[in-house]
C-alpha positions, 0 to 999 in steps of 0.5 A: 234586228237593228235598223240599217244605217241608211234607213236611220239616215233617211228617217232623220232627213225626213224629220228635218225636212218636216221641221223645215217645211211644215211651218212654211206650208202652215204659214202659206195656208194661213196667208191664203185663207186670210187673203181670200177673206180680204178679197171677198170683203174687198169685192163688196166694197166700193171702187176706191182707185183706178189704175190706167195702163199706158199703151193707148191714149184712148184709155186716158181720154176715157179716164178724164171723163171718169175723173169728172164723174168721180172726182174723189177717186184717186187715179194712177196712170202707169207709163201713159202718154206724154204728160202735157197730152194727158194735161190737155185731155183733162183740160178739154173736159174740165176734169179735176186733176188733184187726184191724178198721178202719173207713174213713169217707171214701168216699161212693160205690162208686168212693170205696170203692176210691179210699180203700181202695187206699192202705190195702191197699197199706200193709198189703202186701195182695196177695190180697183178698176183696171182700165185697159183695152181688149187687145191687152187681155187676158194677160193684163187682167191675169197679172192684176189678179195675181199681183194685186190680188196677192195683196188683198186688192180686188180687181175688176176691168174697164175695157176701152175699145181701140180704133184701128190696130193697137200697138200691143199685140198679145201672144200665148207665149208672152201671156204664159211667161208673164203669168209665171213671172207674176206668180213668182213676184206675188210671193216675193212682193210679200217681203220686197217693195219696189219703189218708183222715183218718177211719180208726178201729180198731174197738177204739178206737171211742168207745163212751162218746160214741156211747152218750151221743149215742144211735144206731139200727142197721139193723133187720136187725141186730136190735140196740138201743142198750141191748143194746150200751151195756149191755155192757162192750164195746169202747168201755167197755174203751177208756175206762177 
């Protein structure tokens, strides 16, 4: 008895779908296994970069001390405090600045990792420390592990305690939406590379311009413009 045309059509559709999705599924499995191996290896390697999330100058106070202790490790501060305030923090503890970069493109926690990922990859980073605060968890950690982890970068956290009420407040809805967004971007970022055109080395901050225009630092920094601009600091050295 000949097959019904509908049955033959369904079989044909199944074969076509199999031919389309089998290579995709196989490729995903190969990538997943390979990336897992990379992450296991990266977890055992020494820390080779710091990523500081903006939102509190307490994190930058902390990272200035880290830079003094580990001057060879590159530091990326994403959407942090005003440039001269960060300069002042590093000046105050005599921390080296040649391995510190400021990224100004990010406007959100998702944006921190969206723009940081290609920079960290360019550095060849494989094991980073993420500097954030308790109020920023678990969303920041999950986004880092999803987005950076999808590129073979192992993430561990350095938690800096806040004083008073932090500016960023977490919610289950915000966390859930960002995690979904992060999962989608983890896939898309395998073929798309965002670029931030506003990245400056801390040693190249134009302090002359900042001091002429005027600025104020977050009160927890205990820094005033006069104390920063009155020194022969980073900007003044660069402008001479």
